[in-house]
C-alpha positions in Angstrom: 121.8 102.4 110.2 118.5 102.6 112.1 116.4 99.6 113.0 113.2 99.1 110.9 110.2 99.1 113.1 106.8 97.5 112.4 103.3 98.2 113.6 99.9 97.0 112.6 96.9 99.3 111.9 93.3 98.3 111.7 91.7 100.2 108.8 88.1 100.0 107.6 89.4 97.8 104.7 91.7 95.4 106.6 94.8 95.4 108.7 97.8 97.3 107.4 101.4 96.3 108.2 103.5 99.5 108.5 107.3 99.5 108.4 109.7 102.3 108.7 112.3 104.1 110.7 113.6 107.7 111.3 114.4 107.8 107.6 110.7 107.4 106.6 107.9 104.9 105.9 109.2 102.0 103.9 106.0 100.1 103.4 102.3 100.0 104.1 100.9 96.7 102.9 97.6 94.9 103.5 98.2 92.0 105.9 96.7 88.8 104.5 96.4 87.3 108.0 94.5 90.3 109.4 96.7 90.4 112.5 95.6 92.2 115.6 96.6 95.8 115.7 99.6 96.9 117.7 98.9 98.5 121.1 102.4 100.1 121.2 103.3 102.2 118.2 107.0 103.0 117.7 107.6 106.8 117.7 108.9 106.6 114.1 105.5 105.3 112.9 103.1 107.3 115.2 102.6 110.2 112.7 101.7 107.7 110.0 99.0 106.2 112.2 97.7 109.6 113.1 97.5 110.6 109.4 95.8 107.3 108.4 93.2 107.9 111.2 92.6 111.4 109.8 92.4 110.0 106.2 89.9 107.3 107.1 87.8 109.8 109.1 87.8 112.2 106.1 89.8 114.9 108.0 92.8 114.5 105.7 93.1 114.7 101.9 96.9 114.9 101.7 99.6 113.0 103.6 102.7 114.8 104.9 105.0 112.0 105.8 108.6 111.2 105.1 108.6 108.3 102.7 111.5 105.9 102.0 110.2 103.1 99.7 112.8 100.7 98.4 112.8 100.1 94.6 114.7 100.6 91.4 115.3 104.1 90.0 112.5 103.6 87.5 110.1 102.4 90.2 111.0 105.4 92.4 110.2 107.7 89.4 106.8 106.0 88.8 105.9 106.1 92.5 106.9 109.8 92.6 104.6 110.5 89.8 101.7 108.8 91.6 102.1 111.4 94.3 101.0 114.0 91.8 97.5 112.5 91.4 95.3 114.7 93.6 92.8 113.4 96.1 89.5 112.4 94.6 91.0 112.3 91.1 92.0 109.4 88.9 94.4 109.1 86.0 94.6 106.3 83.4 97.7 104.2 83.0 98.2 105.9 79.6 98.0 109.4 81.2 100.5 108.3 83.9 102.8 107.0 81.2 102.6 110.3 79.3 103.3 112.2 82.5 106.5 110.1 82.8 107.5 111.0 79.2 107.4 107.6 77.5 104.0 106.2 76.2 105.7 103.0 75.1 106.5 102.2 78.8 102.9 101.5 79.7 103.5 97.9 80.8 106.6 98.8 82.8 104.7 101.6 84.5 101.8 99.3 85.3 104.2 96.8 86.7 105.9 99.5 88.9 102.5 100.6 90.1 101.8 97.0 91.2 105.0 96.9 93.2 104.2 100.1 95.1 105.1 99.3 98.7 103.3 102.2 100.3 99.6 101.6 99.8 97.1 104.5 100.2 99.8 107.2 100.8 101.4 106.6 97.4 98.0 106.5 95.7 98.3 103.8 93.0 94.6 103.1 93.7 93.9 106.3 91.7 95.2 104.8 88.5 92.5 103.3 86.3 92.0 101.8 82.8 91.6 104.2 79.9 88.0 103.2 79.6 87.4 104.1 83.3 87.5 100.5 84.5 89.1 99.5 87.8 92.1 97.4 86.9 94.9 96.0 88.9 95.4 96.7 92.6 97.6 94.6 94.8 95.2 95.0 97.7 92.3 93.8 95.6 89.9 95.6 93.3 87.3 95.8 96.0 89.7 97.8 98.1 90.5 100.1 95.2 86.8 100.7 94.7 86.3 101.4 98.4 89.2 103.9 98.5 88.0 105.7 95.4 84.5 105.9 96.7 85.8 107.0 100.1 87.7 109.9 98.5 84.7 110.9 96.4 82.8 111.5 99.6 80.4 108.5 99.3 79.4 107.0 102.6 81.5 103.9 103.2 81.1 101.1 105.7 84.0 99.4 107.5 84.4 96.0 106.0 86.4 94.6 108.9 
């Protein structure tokens, strides 16, 4: 079993705590304390940092990383479906539920989205309300709005 390594990444919308190992990225979460970024990045996390840099500088629209989020089989299925939402596109919770094959599971799907441990790369920020409203995002609605505008090509300012 390999040791989980951690690094901190300063993004335009706050510090991200990144955890993973040789088996993949386990989590990318917004750090509430806005810790200083790490100066030494573990080898297992360096590619993630590089791809996040490229994403935030608009050089990357797709991530190519080994992911290893921890969750139930249902959560894994929901997070896998999130990866099918293209850059600069959104999907409603109902559309996501239909893609998963069970329209009655909308609350469970929304709950699984909220437990997504790999922010930005597993793009739960691309899921919106059926009426187009920005609903639910563990990182805060303002971050969801920023990410969607960033992906649409709008000029964004760093907020941190």
